[in-house]
N, C-alpha and C positions, 0 to 999 in steps of 0.2 A: 504493500500499500504505500501511496506516496502522494505529494502534492508539488506544485511549482507556482512561485508568485513573481510577475513580472514588475520589477520596480521600476524599469524604464522600458522602452520597446526594444532596447539592445541589450538588455541586462536582467537576467532570470536567476532567482535562488530556487534551489529544490531540496527537498528532505524527503525521507521514506524510513519505512521501518519494515523488516522482513523476518517472519517467525518461521523457525524450523529451518531446514535445509542446510547450507553450508555455514549459515552463521551461528546455528545453535551450538552454544557451548564454548563461543570464541572468547568471550569475556564475560566474567562475573557479573551479574547484576541485570537492570532492567534496559541498560543502553547497548547491549550486545548485537541487536539487530538495526541498529540507527545506522542511517547513510544521509550523507550531505553533499552539496555540490552547488555549482553555477555554471552559467552558460553567457557566453557574449556574442553578439552579431553584428558585424559591421561591413560594409561594402561589398557584400556578397560571400563573406568569409566566416566562419563560426568557429569558436573554441568553447569545450565543454571539459569541466573538470569534476571528479566525484571521489568521495573517499567512504569506504565501507568496511567493515570487518569481515575477514576471509578465514574462518576456522582457526586452526592452529598455526597458520601462517601470519596471524596478526592482521593489521589494517592493510587494506589495498588501495592505491591512488591511481586513478584512471584519467588520462587525459585524451581528448579527442579533437583533430583539426578537420575541418570542412570547407569545401570551395563550392559555389554555384556558378556556373558559366555557360 
């Protein structure tokens, strides 16, 4: 489950929670399934970033770059 909030037309904040699956048991407590990130869009390009727990490996950070032409 997740949500997205557009602060500006070019900047978006994202948050979510995953129960079970790869995130279960990753970190003790209620925040073990929390994920957060943001997205930027400018001149046909986009940048997305997220951070989420990934089981015994700890936290995972993901970057994504995109272009429209």
